[in-house]
C-alpha positions as CSV (number, residue, x, y, z in Angstrom):
1,M,17.8,-201.1,-24.9
2,A,14.5,-201.7,-26.4
3,G,11.2,-200.0,-27.0
4,T,8.0,-199.6,-29.1
5,G,8.0,-197.3,-32.1
6,A,5.4,-195.8,-34.4
7,G,2.5,-198.1,-35.3
8,G,3.4,-200.5,-32.5
9,V,6.7,-201.5,-34.1
10,V,9.0,-203.1,-31.5
11,V,12.5,-201.8,-31.6
12,R,14.6,-204.8,-30.8
13,P,17.2,-204.6,-28.0
14,F,20.6,-203.1,-28.9
15,E,23.8,-202.4,-27.1
16,Y,24.8,-198.7,-26.6
17,L,28.5,-198.0,-27.0
18,I,30.3,-194.8,-26.0
19,P,33.8,-194.4,-27.5
20,D,36.3,-191.9,-26.0
21,S,37.8,-191.0,-29.3
22,V,37.3,-191.0,-33.1
23,D,39.7,-193.9,-33.5
24,E,37.8,-195.9,-30.9
25,A,34.5,-195.2,-32.6
26,I,36.0,-196.4,-35.9
27,A,37.3,-199.5,-34.3
28,M,33.9,-200.3,-32.8
29,R,32.3,-199.9,-36.2
30,L,34.9,-202.1,-37.8
31,E,34.4,-204.8,-35.2
32,H,30.6,-204.9,-35.4
33,G,30.2,-204.0,-39.1
34,D,26.7,-203.7,-40.6
35,R,25.2,-204.6,-37.2
36,S,26.2,-201.3,-35.9
37,R,25.3,-197.6,-36.5
38,F,26.8,-194.3,-35.5
39,I,24.5,-191.9,-33.7
40,A,25.0,-188.2,-32.9
41,G,21.8,-186.2,-32.4
42,G,19.6,-189.2,-33.3
43,T,17.1,-187.1,-35.3
44,E,17.4,-189.4,-38.3
45,L,18.5,-192.8,-36.8
46,V,16.0,-192.9,-34.0
47,V,13.1,-192.1,-36.3
48,M,14.1,-194.8,-38.7
49,M,14.5,-197.4,-36.0
50,K,11.1,-196.5,-34.5
51,A,9.5,-196.8,-37.9
52,G,11.1,-200.3,-38.4
53,K,13.1,-199.1,-41.4
54,L,16.5,-199.8,-39.8
55,E,17.8,-202.2,-37.2
56,A,21.1,-202.3,-35.2
57,D,22.6,-204.5,-32.6
58,Y,25.0,-201.8,-31.6
59,V,24.6,-198.0,-31.5
60,I,27.8,-196.1,-31.3
61,E,27.4,-192.7,-29.6
62,L,29.3,-189.8,-31.2
63,S,27.8,-186.7,-29.7
64,R,30.3,-186.8,-26.8
65,L,33.3,-186.5,-29.1
66,A,34.1,-182.9,-28.5
67,P,36.9,-182.7,-31.2
68,L,34.2,-183.1,-33.9
69,R,32.2,-180.1,-32.8
70,F,33.6,-176.8,-34.1
71,I,33.1,-174.0,-36.6
72,R,36.3,-172.1,-37.3
73,P,38.1,-170.1,-40.1
74,A,40.5,-172.2,-42.3
75,D,42.6,-170.9,-45.2
76,G,40.2,-168.1,-45.8
77,G,37.2,-170.4,-45.8
78,L,35.5,-172.4,-43.1
79,S,36.1,-175.7,-41.3
80,I,33.0,-177.3,-39.8
81,G,32.9,-180.3,-37.5
82,P,30.3,-182.8,-38.3
83,L,28.9,-182.6,-34.7
84,S,28.0,-178.9,-35.1
85,T,24.3,-178.6,-34.6
86,H,21.8,-176.7,-36.8
87,A,21.3,-174.2,-34.0
88,E,25.0,-173.5,-33.8
89,L,25.2,-173.0,-37.6
90,E,22.2,-170.7,-37.6
91,R,23.7,-168.5,-34.9
92,S,27.4,-168.5,-35.8
93,P,28.7,-165.1,-37.0
94,L,31.2,-167.1,-39.1
95,V,28.3,-168.6,-41.1
96,Q,26.0,-165.6,-41.2
97,G,28.1,-163.6,-43.7
98,P,27.1,-163.0,-47.3
99,S,29.3,-165.8,-48.6
100,T,27.9,-168.6,-46.4
101,M,24.4,-167.3,-45.6
102,A,22.8,-170.2,-47.5
103,L,24.0,-172.6,-44.8
104,A,22.7,-170.4,-42.0
105,E,19.3,-170.2,-43.7
106,A,19.1,-173.9,-44.3
107,S,19.8,-174.5,-40.6
108,A,17.3,-171.8,-39.6
109,S,14.6,-173.4,-41.8
110,I,14.4,-176.4,-39.5
111,R,11.6,-175.3,-37.2
112,E,11.4,-178.0,-34.6
113,P,13.5,-176.8,-31.6
114,Q,14.5,-180.3,-30.6
115,V,15.8,-181.2,-34.1
116,K,17.6,-177.9,-34.4
117,N,19.3,-178.2,-31.1
118,L,20.2,-181.9,-31.3
119,G,20.5,-182.5,-35.1
120,T,24.0,-182.2,-36.5
121,I,25.2,-181.2,-40.0
122,G,27.2,-184.5,-40.2
123,G,24.1,-186.6,-39.5
124,N,22.1,-184.5,-41.9
125,I,24.3,-185.4,-44.9
126,A,25.7,-188.7,-43.8
127,F,22.3,-190.4,-43.9
128,A,21.9,-189.1,-47.5
129,V,18.3,-188.3,-46.9
130,P,16.9,-186.6,-50.1
131,S,15.4,-183.9,-47.9
132,A,18.6,-182.9,-46.1
133,D,18.4,-179.1,-45.9
134,T,22.1,-178.5,-45.6
135,A,23.1,-180.5,-48.6
136,P,22.1,-178.0,-51.4
137,P,24.1,-175.1,-49.8
138,L,27.2,-177.4,-49.3
139,L,26.9,-178.4,-53.0
140,T,26.9,-174.7,-54.1
141,F,30.1,-174.1,-52.0
142,D,31.9,-177.0,-53.6
143,A,32.5,-178.3,-50.0
144,L,35.2,-180.9,-49.4
145,L,34.5,-183.7,-47.0
146,T,37.2,-185.4,-45.0
147,L,36.4,-189.1,-44.2
148,R,38.4,-191.2,-41.7
149,G,38.4,-194.9,-41.5
150,P,40.6,-197.9,-40.7
151,Q,42.9,-197.0,-43.6
152,G,43.3,-193.4,-42.6
153,E,41.9,-190.2,-44.0
154,R,40.7,-189.2,-47.5
155,T,39.1,-186.1,-48.8
156,I,36.4,-186.0,-51.5
157,P,34.2,-183.3,-53.0
158,I,30.6,-183.3,-51.8
159,S,29.4,-183.8,-55.4
160,E,30.8,-187.4,-55.2
161,F,29.4,-188.1,-51.7
162,F,25.7,-188.8,-52.4
163,V,25.3,-192.1,-54.3
164,A,21.6,-192.8,-53.9
165,P,18.8,-192.2,-51.3
166,Y,20.3,-193.2,-48.0
167,R,23.6,-194.3,-49.6
168,T,26.9,-192.4,-49.6
169,A,30.5,-192.8,-50.6
170,L,31.4,-193.7,-47.0
171,G,33.4,-196.9,-46.9
172,P,33.2,-199.7,-44.2
173,A,33.7,-198.2,-40.8
174,E,34.4,-194.7,-42.3
175,M,33.0,-191.6,-40.7
176,L,32.8,-187.9,-41.6
177,V,35.3,-185.8,-39.6
178,E,35.4,-182.4,-41.3
179,I,33.5,-180.3,-43.8
180,R,35.6,-177.7,-45.5
181,L,34.2,-174.6,-47.3
182,P,36.9,-173.1,-49.7
183,D,37.7,-169.4,-49.7
184,M,35.6,-167.8,-52.4
185,G,37.1,-164.4,-51.9
186,P,35.1,-161.1,-52.2
187,H,32.1,-160.4,-54.4
188,F,30.5,-163.7,-53.4
189,G,27.0,-164.4,-52.1
190,S,24.7,-167.3,-51.4
191,A,21.1,-168.0,-50.5
192,F,18.8,-171.0,-49.6
193,C,15.0,-171.0,-50.2
194,K,12.5,-173.7,-49.7
195,V,8.8,-174.5,-49.6
196,G,7.9,-176.4,-46.4
197,R,4.9,-177.7,-44.5
198,H,4.8,-175.4,-41.5
199,R,2.3,-177.5,-39.7
200,N,4.8,-180.3,-39.9
201,L,7.5,-178.0,-38.3
202,G,9.3,-177.2,-41.5
203,L,9.1,-180.5,-43.4
204,T,10.8,-179.6,-46.7
205,I,8.7,-180.1,-49.9
206,V,11.4,-178.7,-52.2
207,S,14.4,-176.5,-51.9
208,V,17.0,-174.5,-53.9
209,A,20.4,-173.1,-53.0
210,A,22.4,-170.7,-55.1
211,S,25.8,-169.1,-54.9
212,V,27.2,-166.4,-57.2
213,K,30.6,-164.7,-57.6
214,L,30.6,-161.3,-59.4
215,E,33.5,-159.9,-61.4
216,A,33.2,-156.5,-63.3
217,G,29.4,-156.7,-63.0
218,V,29.0,-160.2,-64.6
219,I,28.6,-163.6,-63.1
220,A,32.0,-165.3,-63.0
221,R,30.9,-168.3,-61.0
222,A,27.4,-169.7,-60.4
223,R,26.2,-172.8,-58.5
224,V,22.6,-173.9,-58.3
225,A,21.5,-177.0,-56.3
226,M,18.1,-178.5,-55.6
227,G,16.8,-180.6,-52.8
228,V,13.9,-183.1,-52.6
229,A,13.5,-182.8,-56.4
230,A,15.7,-185.8,-57.4
231,P,16.8,-189.1,-55.8
232,T,19.7,-187.2,-54.2
233,P,20.5,-183.5,-53.7
234,R,22.2,-182.3,-56.8
235,R,23.6,-179.4,-58.7
236,V,21.9,-178.2,-62.0
237,V,24.9,-177.6,-64.2
238,E,22.8,-176.6,-67.2
239,A,21.5,-173.6,-65.2
240,E,25.0,-172.8,-64.0
241,A,26.4,-172.8,-67.5
242,L,23.6,-170.4,-68.7
243,L,24.4,-167.9,-66.0
244,L,28.2,-167.9,-66.5
245,G,29.3,-164.6,-68.0
246,E,25.9,-163.0,-67.9
247,R,25.0,-159.8,-66.1
248,P,22.5,-160.5,-63.2
249,A,19.1,-159.9,-64.7
250,P,15.5,-161.3,-64.0
251,A,15.4,-162.8,-67.5
252,A,18.5,-164.9,-66.9
253,F,17.2,-166.0,-63.5
254,R,13.9,-167.1,-65.0
255,E,15.6,-169.1,-67.7
256,A,17.8,-170.7,-65.0
257,G,14.6,-171.6,-63.0
258,R,13.1,-173.2,-66.1
259,L,16.2,-175.4,-66.5
260,V,16.1,-176.4,-62.8
261,A,12.5,-177.5,-63.2
262,H,13.4,-179.4,-66.3
263,A,16.2,-181.2,-64.6
264,A,14.1,-182.2,-61.6
265,A,13.2,-185.9,-61.2
266,P,10.9,-185.9,-58.1
267,R,9.5,-189.1,-56.8
268,A,5.9,-189.9,-57.4
269,R,3.5,-190.6,-54.5
270,S,5.5,-188.6,-52.0
271,I,4.1,-187.1,-48.9
272,R,6.2,-184.1,-49.7
273,G,4.3,-183.0,-52.7
274,S,3.5,-184.1,-56.2
275,P,6.1,-184.0,-59.0
276,E,3.9,-181.5,-60.8
277,Y,3.8,-179.2,-57.8
278,K,7.5,-179.3,-57.3
279,R,8.2,-178.5,-60.9
280,E,5.8,-175.6,-60.7
281,V,7.5,-174.0,-57.7
282,L,11.1,-174.7,-58.6
283,P,11.4,-171.8,-61.1
284,A,10.2,-169.2,-58.5
285,L,12.5,-170.6,-55.8
286,T,15.4,-170.5,-58.2
287,V,14.7,-166.8,-59.1
288,R,14.4,-165.9,-55.5
289,A,17.6,-167.7,-54.4
290,L,19.6,-166.2,-57.3
291,G,18.3,-162.7,-56.6
292,L,19.3,-163.0,-52.9
293,A,22.7,-164.4,-53.7
294,V,23.4,-161.6,-56.2
295,A,22.3,-158.9,-53.7
296,R,24.6,-160.4,-51.1
297,A,27.5,-160.6,-53.5
298,Q,26.9,-156.9,-54.4
299,N,26.8,-156.0,-50.7
300,H,29.9,-158.1,-50.2
301,T,31.6,-156.1,-53.0
302,E,30.5,-152.7,-51.6
303,R,31.6,-153.7,-48.1
304,D,35.1,-154.8,-49.3
305,E,35.6,-151.7,-51.4
306,G,34.2,-149.2,-48.9
């Protein structure tokens, strides 16, 4: 296959490979090495190839591997296949509860129908794009990622997955095969908020996800993560430590927002907004995300006790 991309860039010919199983896909990647790339929905890879930012001699199609497309309960939490699309995550009743609402909101925030219907959660995080909308929620859930490669399977926390922009902890010929959200129990809520360019169909300028667990009216667990505000999506542990043991209150949320803005390290000369603008809006996004997460945790509490 070959074609012409943006700005007249010619996409050089490549061979399209269609494996019948995960193991066959891994074997193909092992055989062809850095000359090959996995593709699922193609919403990241195709754009990069058309822009001339990435080349491949072999493109290995994953979207037909049905065993990697699922959303199901697991040990009180959730198990999500990497080929689950944003549209499926947005609509799934398993994702729309108070505990995991941040993930549903992140998927819903993608406004282009084609991207929402074709784009997958696995591709969204495996490319390590700084603007990946699903990454901040997964960070606040302490998600566990199962990776499979020639040497078998291993599981790592998502906090260790993002190494640098467009670089992850995936080893040679490894692929993501499962995303596991642990059981957080009752009294837990989450939320995702972002500022985006609506004329660009939801292009994210900056985002914040938060999750909160309440016990006896105080915050027993807090996670705050930001996106498009640093080289990689990351948690803000300073804000989390501040909230721990506090009663939910606007003053605490505002201080957490200040710490998030202080921790931000946005890239200069970005089409997604200036560093000054991002630092200006991060406190308000943090306050909003924490407020929604707490409200959902309280609703979760009332529902369980009712």
